[in-house]
C-alpha positions as MATLAB code, in Angstrom:
seq = 'MNIGLPKEIKNNENRVGLTPIAVKALTSAKNKVFVQKGAGIGSGFTDAEYVKAGAKIVATAKEAWNQPMIVKVKEPLDTEYKFFKPGQILFTYIHIADNKPLTLALLKSKVTSIAYETIRHNGMLPLLAPMSRVAGRRAAIVAATHLESHHGGMGLLPGGVSDNDPTKPTTEKGWFMIIGGGVVGYNAATTAASLGTNVVQFEANPKRIVQLKADPTIKTLTKLFKSQYVVEASTPQNIEKWISKVDAVISTVLIPGAKAPKVVKESMVKKMKPGSVIVDVAIDQGGSVETITHYTTHDKPTFIKYGVNHYAVANMPGATSRTSTIALVTATTPYAIKIAKDGVKSALKDQGIYDGINTIAGHLTIKPVADVWKIKFEEAKKFI';
ca = [
      17.156  -17.746    7.958;
      18.017  -18.299    4.325;
      16.069  -15.942    2.070;
      15.609  -16.209   -1.695;
      15.178  -13.200   -3.975;
      14.014  -14.381   -7.428;
      13.786  -12.187  -10.499;
      10.250  -11.024  -11.297;
       8.838  -12.577  -14.476;
       5.480  -10.818  -14.893;
       5.200   -8.831  -18.139;
       7.420   -5.752  -17.859;
       7.731   -6.121  -14.092;
      11.030   -4.411  -13.365;
      10.676   -4.057   -9.607;
      12.612   -6.267   -7.215;
      11.682   -7.542   -3.752;
      14.802   -6.305   -1.936;
      17.240   -3.461   -2.502;
      20.931   -3.813   -1.583;
      20.214   -1.662    1.497;
      17.505   -4.131    2.563;
      19.851   -7.061    1.938;
      22.452   -5.398    4.157;
      19.865   -5.039    6.929;
      18.912   -8.711    6.619;
      22.474  -10.038    6.494;
      23.424   -7.830    9.451;
      20.662   -9.611   11.337;
      22.441  -12.930   10.635;
      20.333  -14.008    7.657;
      21.672  -15.274    4.332;
      20.213  -13.824    1.130;
      20.383  -15.637   -2.218;
      19.748  -13.268   -5.133;
      18.985  -14.563   -8.611;
      21.422  -13.166  -11.140;
      20.115   -9.913  -12.628;
      17.117   -9.675  -10.280;
      17.706   -6.005   -9.538;
      18.781   -4.757  -12.964;
      15.327   -3.464  -13.902;
      15.398   -1.173  -10.877;
      19.006   -0.105  -11.379;
      20.659   -2.410   -8.828;
      23.620   -4.488   -9.968;
      24.666   -7.938   -8.792;
      27.862   -6.356   -7.487;
      25.847   -4.091   -5.193;
      24.027   -7.095   -3.749;
      27.301   -8.944   -3.208;
      28.734   -5.902   -1.430;
      25.636   -5.923    0.812;
      26.359   -9.529    1.780;
      24.213  -11.514   -0.645;
      25.176  -14.537   -2.683;
      24.300  -14.427   -6.380;
      22.739  -17.616   -7.774;
      22.387  -18.399  -11.456;
      18.819  -19.690  -11.649;
      15.318  -19.076  -10.372;
      15.309  -22.614   -8.941;
      18.266  -21.786   -6.698;
      16.691  -18.555   -5.507;
      13.398  -20.313   -4.796;
      15.147  -23.186   -2.999;
      15.074  -21.316    0.338;
      12.764  -21.454    3.366;
      11.704  -17.805    2.867;
      11.039  -16.034   -0.432;
      10.671  -12.269   -0.857;
       9.083  -10.985   -4.062;
       7.027   -8.112   -5.407;
       4.247   -9.707   -7.454;
       2.245  -12.901   -7.061;
       3.910  -16.042   -8.449;
       2.945  -17.022  -11.980;
       1.964  -20.579  -12.873;
       5.484  -21.412  -14.084;
       6.723  -20.705  -10.560;
       4.285  -22.989   -8.722;
       6.701  -25.899   -9.181;
       9.090  -24.176   -6.763;
       6.623  -24.183   -3.845;
       7.520  -26.299   -0.799;
       5.667  -27.253    2.388;
       6.361  -24.762    5.147;
       8.035  -22.289    2.813;
       7.271  -18.644    3.660;
       6.253  -16.500    0.698;
       6.308  -12.760    1.429;
       4.913  -10.717   -1.472;
       1.771   -9.212   -2.994;
      -0.538  -12.195   -3.556;
      -4.016  -10.913   -4.570;
      -5.597  -14.379   -4.538;
      -9.184  -13.101   -4.417;
      -9.062  -13.009   -8.220;
      -6.694  -15.938   -8.729;
      -8.114  -19.358   -7.873;
      -5.268  -21.358   -9.500;
      -2.720  -19.615   -7.260;
      -4.976  -20.073   -4.229;
      -5.192  -23.825   -4.872;
      -1.454  -24.118   -5.612;
      -0.560  -22.426   -2.315;
      -2.934  -24.709   -0.427;
      -1.782  -27.877   -2.168;
       1.894  -27.119   -1.554;
       1.257  -26.022    2.067;
       3.091  -22.726    1.589;
       2.728  -20.043    4.241;
       1.830  -16.990    2.182;
       2.054  -13.596    3.858;
       0.503  -10.929    1.656;
       1.737   -7.350    1.626;
      -1.780   -6.132    0.857;
      -3.406   -7.534    4.007;
      -0.766   -6.663    6.618;
      -2.140   -3.993    8.940;
      -0.731   -1.477   11.410;
      -3.005    0.726   13.512;
      -5.851    0.062   11.115;
      -3.777    1.084    8.101;
      -2.242   -0.947    5.254;
       1.438    0.056    5.401;
       2.670   -2.231    2.620;
      -0.173   -1.388    0.252;
       0.144    2.378    0.738;
       3.502    2.972   -1.064;
       2.331    1.330   -4.280;
      -1.080    2.966   -3.904;
       0.616    6.361   -4.000;
       2.553    5.376   -7.104;
      -0.513    3.841   -8.778;
      -2.628    6.915   -8.065;
      -0.110    9.297   -9.561;
       0.521    7.045  -12.526;
      -3.220    6.603  -13.114;
      -3.653   10.309  -13.812;
      -0.584   10.330  -16.083;
      -1.770    7.175  -17.870;
      -5.228    8.679  -18.403;
      -3.681   11.839  -19.859;
      -1.422    9.773  -22.122;
      -4.238    7.622  -23.476;
      -6.366   10.658  -24.259;
      -3.793   11.344  -26.972;
      -4.954   10.731  -30.536;
      -2.294    8.167  -31.422;
      -3.339    6.078  -28.397;
      -6.940    5.990  -29.571;
      -8.025    8.919  -27.431;
      -9.977   12.043  -28.324;
      -6.833   14.169  -28.551;
      -7.435   16.190  -25.392;
      -4.581   17.759  -23.405;
      -5.783   17.896  -19.780;
      -5.666   21.470  -18.511;
      -5.694   22.961  -21.984;
      -3.337   25.710  -23.122;
      -3.326   29.514  -23.346;
      -1.249   32.176  -25.072;
       0.223   33.755  -21.965;
      -1.767   33.234  -18.790;
      -2.130   29.573  -17.737;
      -5.185   30.515  -15.659;
      -7.045   31.608  -18.798;
      -6.942   28.650  -21.209;
      -8.101   29.149  -24.775;
      -8.939   25.428  -25.004;
     -11.030   23.135  -22.823;
      -9.498   21.871  -19.582;
     -11.325   18.538  -19.576;
     -12.756   16.582  -16.658;
     -11.284   13.622  -14.762;
     -13.592   11.429  -12.685;
     -11.920    9.666   -9.750;
     -13.895    7.020   -7.897;
     -12.579    6.566   -4.358;
     -10.911    8.999   -2.002;
      -8.338    6.756   -0.338;
      -4.587    6.738   -0.933;
      -4.870    5.873   -4.644;
      -7.750    8.240   -5.276;
      -6.175   11.143   -3.437;
      -2.902   10.812   -5.328;
      -4.796   10.550   -8.607;
      -6.757   13.692   -7.726;
      -3.732   15.792   -6.800;
      -1.843   14.667   -9.906;
      -4.822   15.398  -12.160;
      -5.280   18.790  -10.506;
      -1.592   19.559  -11.072;
      -2.228   19.061  -14.808;
      -4.806   21.847  -14.608;
      -7.799   19.672  -15.461;
     -11.121   19.757  -13.646;
     -11.715   16.916  -11.195;
     -14.829   15.283   -9.797;
     -14.139   12.791   -7.017;
     -16.507   10.234   -5.508;
     -16.151    8.965   -1.958;
     -18.462    6.863    0.229;
     -17.255    7.931    3.688;
     -18.922   11.214    4.797;
     -15.971   12.115    7.040;
     -13.530   11.618    4.174;
     -15.719   13.763    1.899;
     -15.312   16.654    4.351;
     -11.532   16.105    4.434;
     -11.253   16.089    0.648;
     -13.287   19.273    0.264;
     -10.976   21.033    2.720;
      -7.699   19.578    1.451;
      -5.143   22.408    1.201;
      -3.092   20.846   -1.607;
      -6.077   20.433   -3.904;
      -7.328   23.896   -2.992;
      -3.965   25.412   -3.913;
      -3.758   23.575   -7.241;
      -7.291   24.419   -8.338;
      -6.783   28.054   -7.347;
      -3.532   28.215   -9.311;
      -5.058   26.771  -12.491;
      -8.554   28.234  -11.995;
      -9.917   24.720  -12.325;
     -12.832   23.033  -10.598;
     -12.769   20.342   -7.925;
     -16.053   18.706   -6.991;
     -16.583   15.991   -4.368;
     -19.707   13.846   -4.534;
     -21.063   10.971   -2.469;
     -20.166    7.725   -4.217;
     -23.528    6.391   -5.356;
     -24.503    4.736   -8.646;
     -26.835    7.663   -9.318;
     -24.101   10.290   -8.905;
     -21.588    8.349  -10.981;
     -24.161    7.914  -13.752;
     -25.019   11.625  -13.608;
     -21.417   12.604  -14.280;
     -20.025    9.851  -16.482;
     -21.223   11.239  -19.811;
     -19.571   14.596  -19.022;
     -16.047   13.434  -18.171;
     -13.087   12.625  -20.402;
     -11.340   10.132  -18.122;
     -12.495    7.776  -15.347;
     -10.028    6.476  -12.761;
     -11.587    3.798  -10.578;
      -9.674    3.075   -7.365;
     -12.265    1.122   -5.366;
     -10.616   -1.689   -3.436;
     -11.496   -3.947   -0.514;
      -8.208   -5.297    0.939;
      -7.957   -9.039    0.420;
     -11.319   -9.280   -1.360;
     -12.643   -8.954   -4.891;
     -13.282   -5.382   -5.969;
     -16.955   -4.412   -6.388;
     -18.137   -3.457   -9.900;
     -18.935    0.228   -9.443;
     -18.776    1.255  -13.115;
     -21.528   -0.589  -14.952;
     -21.539   -1.457  -18.647;
     -24.557    0.805  -19.144;
     -22.517    3.720  -17.770;
     -19.566    3.052  -20.077;
     -21.916    3.156  -23.078;
     -22.729    6.773  -22.166;
     -19.097    7.936  -22.154;
     -17.630   10.175  -24.854;
     -15.910    8.518  -27.824;
     -12.145    8.586  -27.239;
     -12.471    8.909  -23.476;
     -10.411    6.741  -21.106;
     -11.018    4.364  -18.202;
      -8.161    3.366  -15.885;
      -9.042    0.547  -13.461;
      -6.501    0.558  -10.643;
      -8.307   -2.307   -8.884;
      -7.728   -4.763  -11.726;
      -5.387   -6.997   -9.696;
      -8.335   -7.612   -7.357;
     -10.698   -8.470  -10.199;
     -11.420   -4.954  -11.390;
     -14.190   -2.474  -10.569;
     -15.401   -1.802  -14.141;
     -17.847   -4.215  -15.787;
     -16.461   -3.731  -19.293;
     -12.954   -4.720  -18.209;
     -13.023   -8.488  -18.431;
      -9.303   -9.208  -18.716;
      -5.926   -7.905  -17.680;
      -3.818   -5.877  -20.071;
      -0.031   -5.541  -20.042;
       2.535   -2.783  -20.400;
       3.203   -4.175  -23.887;
      -0.436   -3.740  -24.889;
      -2.018   -1.641  -22.137;
      -5.424   -0.802  -23.597;
      -8.370   -2.085  -25.567;
     -11.336   -0.179  -26.956;
     -14.941   -1.023  -26.138;
     -17.928    1.194  -26.918;
     -15.441    3.727  -28.255;
     -13.738    4.048  -24.837;
     -10.048    3.333  -24.201;
      -9.788    0.784  -21.345;
      -6.514    0.511  -19.366;
      -6.220   -2.564  -17.099;
      -2.531   -3.176  -16.346;
      -2.231   -5.105  -13.087;
       1.299   -3.967  -12.227;
       1.124   -0.239  -12.933;
       3.942    0.701  -10.513;
       6.285   -1.663  -12.370;
       6.689    0.994  -15.060;
       8.418    3.310  -12.581;
      10.472    0.486  -11.179;
      13.245    2.260   -9.289;
      10.954    4.690   -7.473;
       8.441    1.936   -6.784;
      11.027   -0.578   -5.547;
      12.641    1.844   -3.116;
       9.264    2.984   -1.767;
       7.986   -0.575   -1.365;
      11.108   -2.152    0.096;
      11.523    0.670    2.618;
       8.128   -0.367    3.982;
       8.538   -4.157    3.735;
      12.050   -4.550    5.178;
      11.167   -4.206    8.901;
       8.525   -6.909    8.467;
      10.918   -9.141    6.509;
      13.444   -8.871    9.349;
      10.810   -9.881   11.949;
       9.614  -12.832    9.876;
      13.162  -14.001    9.177;
      13.998  -13.858   12.882;
      11.026  -15.772   14.267;
       9.554  -17.489   11.222;
       5.795  -17.756   11.087;
       5.678  -17.516   14.887;
       6.371  -13.801   14.419;
       2.689  -13.518   13.496;
       1.725  -14.355   17.088;
       3.811  -11.402   18.289;
       2.719   -8.958   15.592;
      -0.996   -8.675   14.772;
      -0.157   -6.959   11.502;
       1.861   -9.923   10.273;
      -0.860  -12.263   11.516;
      -3.411  -10.393    9.376;
      -1.062  -10.849    6.445;
      -1.228  -14.668    6.509;
      -3.418  -15.845    3.627;
      -2.518  -19.548    3.586;
      -0.701  -21.826    6.013;
      -0.173  -25.594    6.141;
      -2.745  -26.187    3.423;
      -5.440  -24.017    5.015;
      -7.028  -20.765    3.812;
      -6.849  -18.124    6.532;
      -8.347  -15.044    4.882;
     -12.128  -14.933    4.993;
     -12.933  -12.715    1.973;
     -11.024  -15.131   -0.271;
     -12.661  -18.144    1.366;
     -16.044  -16.569    0.644;
     -15.158  -15.919   -3.008;
     -13.886  -19.441   -3.758;
     -16.193  -21.307   -1.354;
     -13.235  -22.822    0.489;
     -13.277  -23.426    4.234;
     -11.888  -20.521    6.265;
      -9.749  -21.302    9.318;
      -7.896  -19.137   11.828;
      -4.139  -19.076   11.184;
      -3.295  -19.370   14.913;
      -4.463  -23.013   14.862;
      -1.485  -23.903   12.659;
       1.319  -21.754   14.067;
];
C-alpha cells in the first residue's frame, strides 16, 4: 500500500507519525512511503534518513496526503480537510468527541478513520499509553514551572530546599493534587514525588486505590524526601475538601473515545490559593475542569481565572518531540503494518483495530461520539 506521512501543522507540534526505523519496516513489507519534506525535522529525523529507509520525499502536503493510507500524530486541522478522499485510511489520534467539525468532515468525505486512542489490546489502550506516560510526567513538570513567579504563579519550588539535608527542608514542600490513578495520573504522581513535594491522589477504583497505596516506587520516593503521599476515593466531596490546601491540581480523568467529565467545578477553583496552578491533561477530550473553556497552545500555554494559572495545551507531548515520537511510533508501527497489508479488512482479524475505527464509508462507528453529537451509531463490520 502507498502510505503518506504529512508534516504536522498543529501549533508547536514537532512529533512525526513515522520514524525512519518504522519506514524501513513498512517498506520491507512491500509498502511505499511518501514523506513530506521536513516532516521529521522537529523530532530530529532528516529527509536523508527517510530516503535511506526507503521512503520517497515529496515537496508538499498535498502529495503526502494523496495516498490511500495516511499516518499522522494529531487530528487533522480544518485546512487539511480538503485532502480527505472516500475510502482513504487515516491512522492517527482523532479525539472527535470534542470536535464536531472534524467528525462531520470525516463522515462527509467517507474517510475510514482509525484512532490511536480507541485501539485496544487485552483491555488496555496500547497506543494511548505511551503518550499518557509522557503527558503525566510533563504535567508535574509543567505544574512546577507555572508555580514560578514570572509565570504568574505563587513562587513556590515544589519540595522546598534545605541547607544540608534534603529530608529536612527549611521551606514548605507544597502539595500537588492528582485526579486519576491511571497511566497519566501514576506518572504525574511519581514525577511530583521525585520533586520532593507532597502528593494527594484521587482514584475511583477501590482496587487501584489499594495498588497505589502499596506502590513501591512512590513509597521509596516519599521515604527519601520525607514527604507525604495520600490516596483518597475520587468523590466531589473529597476533592472539595482538599482543593483549597493544594498548590497545583493535575486532572487526568479520561474516558477513551468520549468527552471527559467535568470533575473540577468552578466553585472548587474559586477556593484555590492565588497563584496556584491547574493542568488539565484531558483537554483534547473536552477537558475535565469547568473553568477551562478553551484550548491553549505552547506559544501561550496558560490563562488566569480566579487568580489560578490554567494550563490547557492539547498536545503536551509535542514539547518533548523526539522522546514522544519514538515512544509513540514504537507502539503504532505493528498496527500500521497490519493495516497496510490488509487494508480496513484487517479490523475483522484484529479486534483492537476494529475498536479503533471511528468512521467508515460515511458512518459513525464509535458510540460515545454518536451520543455526544446525536448522530446515528452503526457497527463498522457492516461496511467492511
